[in-house]
C-alpha positions in Angstrom: 28.5 0.0 44.3 26.5 1.4 42.3 22.8 0.3 41.0 22.3 -0.9 37.4 19.5 -0.7 35.1 18.0 -2.5 32.4 16.3 -0.1 31.1 18.7 2.4 28.9 16.2 3.9 26.3 14.9 7.0 27.8 11.3 6.9 26.5 7.8 6.1 29.0 6.4 2.2 30.0 5.1 0.8 26.6 1.4 1.2 25.4 -0.2 0.1 22.5 -3.4 2.4 21.5 -5.4 1.2 19.3 -7.8 3.9 16.7 -9.7 4.6 13.7 -7.9 5.2 9.9 -8.9 7.4 8.0 -10.5 5.2 5.7 -13.4 2.5 6.9 -12.3 -0.6 7.8 -8.9 0.2 9.0 -7.8 0.8 11.8 -4.2 1.9 13.6 -2.0 0.3 17.1 0.2 2.9 17.7 2.9 1.4 19.5 4.8 3.5 22.8 7.6 2.8 24.4 9.9 -0.3 24.1 8.7 -3.1 23.2 9.7 -6.7 25.0 8.1 -9.2 26.7 9.3 -7.9 30.0 8.1 -4.0 28.8 5.0 -5.2 27.2 3.8 -7.8 29.8 4.9 -5.3 32.8 2.9 -2.3 31.7 -0.3 -4.4 30.2 -1.8 -7.4 31.5 -1.9 -10.4 29.0 -5.4 -10.5 28.1 -5.5 -7.2 27.8 -2.4 -7.1 24.8 -4.5 -9.8 22.8 -7.7 -8.3 23.4 -5.8 -5.3 21.6 -3.9 -7.3 19.0 -7.0 -9.2 17.9 -9.0 -6.3 16.6 -12.2 -8.3 17.1 -15.5 -5.6 16.0 -17.9 -3.8 18.2 -21.2 -5.6 17.2 -22.9 -4.1 14.5 -19.3 -2.6 13.6 -17.8 -4.0 10.2 -14.9 -6.2 10.6 -11.8 -4.2 10.2 -9.8 -4.6 6.3 -6.2 -3.4 7.3 -4.6 -3.0 10.5 -1.5 -0.5 10.4 1.0 -1.1 13.4 1.9 2.9 14.0 5.8 2.2 15.7 7.0 5.6 14.9 6.8 5.7 19.0 8.7 2.6 19.7 12.6 3.2 20.4 13.4 -0.1 20.7 12.4 -3.9 19.7 13.7 -7.4 21.0 13.2 -10.4 18.8 9.8 -11.0 21.5 8.0 -8.2 20.0 8.8 -9.1 16.6 7.3 -12.2 17.9 4.1 -10.6 18.8 3.8 -9.1 15.6 4.4 -12.0 13.8 1.5 -13.9 15.5 -0.3 -11.0 15.0 -0.2 -11.1 11.5 -0.5 -14.6 11.0 -3.9 -13.4 12.8 -4.4 -11.0 10.4 -3.9 -13.1 7.6 -6.1 -15.5 8.8 -9.3 -13.0 9.5 -8.1 -11.9 5.8 -7.3 -8.4 7.1 -4.1 -6.7 5.8 -1.3 -5.7 8.3 1.5 -2.9 7.9 4.1 -1.6 9.8 4.7 1.4 9.5 6.8 4.6 10.7 9.6 2.2 11.7 12.8 3.9 13.8 16.4 3.1 12.8 17.0 0.2 15.5 13.0 -1.5 14.6 13.9 -1.8 11.5 17.2 -3.5 12.3 15.9 -5.6 14.5 13.3 -6.3 10.2 16.4 -6.4 8.6 18.6 -8.9 10.8 15.1 -11.5 11.2 14.9 -10.9 7.3 10.9 -10.2 8.5 11.4 -7.0 6.6 10.4 -9.1 3.4 7.7 -10.7 5.2 5.7 -8.1 6.6 4.8 -4.9 4.1 6.4 -1.8 5.3 5.4 1.7 4.7 7.8 5.0 5.9 4.6 6.8 7.7 1.4 6.2 8.8 0.1 7.9 6.2 1.4 5.9 3.4 0.4 3.0 5.2 -3.5 4.1 4.7 -2.8 4.2 1.2 -1.7 0.9 -0.1 
């Protein structure tokens, strides 16, 4: 009998990279790999994921005003990944930050559309477009 693999996509493990945007106060979170609870928490410790998403400024640094989620390298997202993004959006709103999802693949866009989150979360076609909003 053959083996069965749950991972049906051809991408690397899940990761998030935090980098500054072109404008002061802009933070870009680059999502890579499938964003599901299983993939996220098997690749990153829970506290690491939370620390990356909370966007706390370094001492002496101004708090961010815009958070861009770069989803161009995220081939798939399930409802639990979307739930983490929604929780992050609530966090951003409480801190007075604008959050924008950018560069969605067709499969990720479909998850947003099916859950009607495309009408709640601001969406840009690219990171460059999101930086101008």
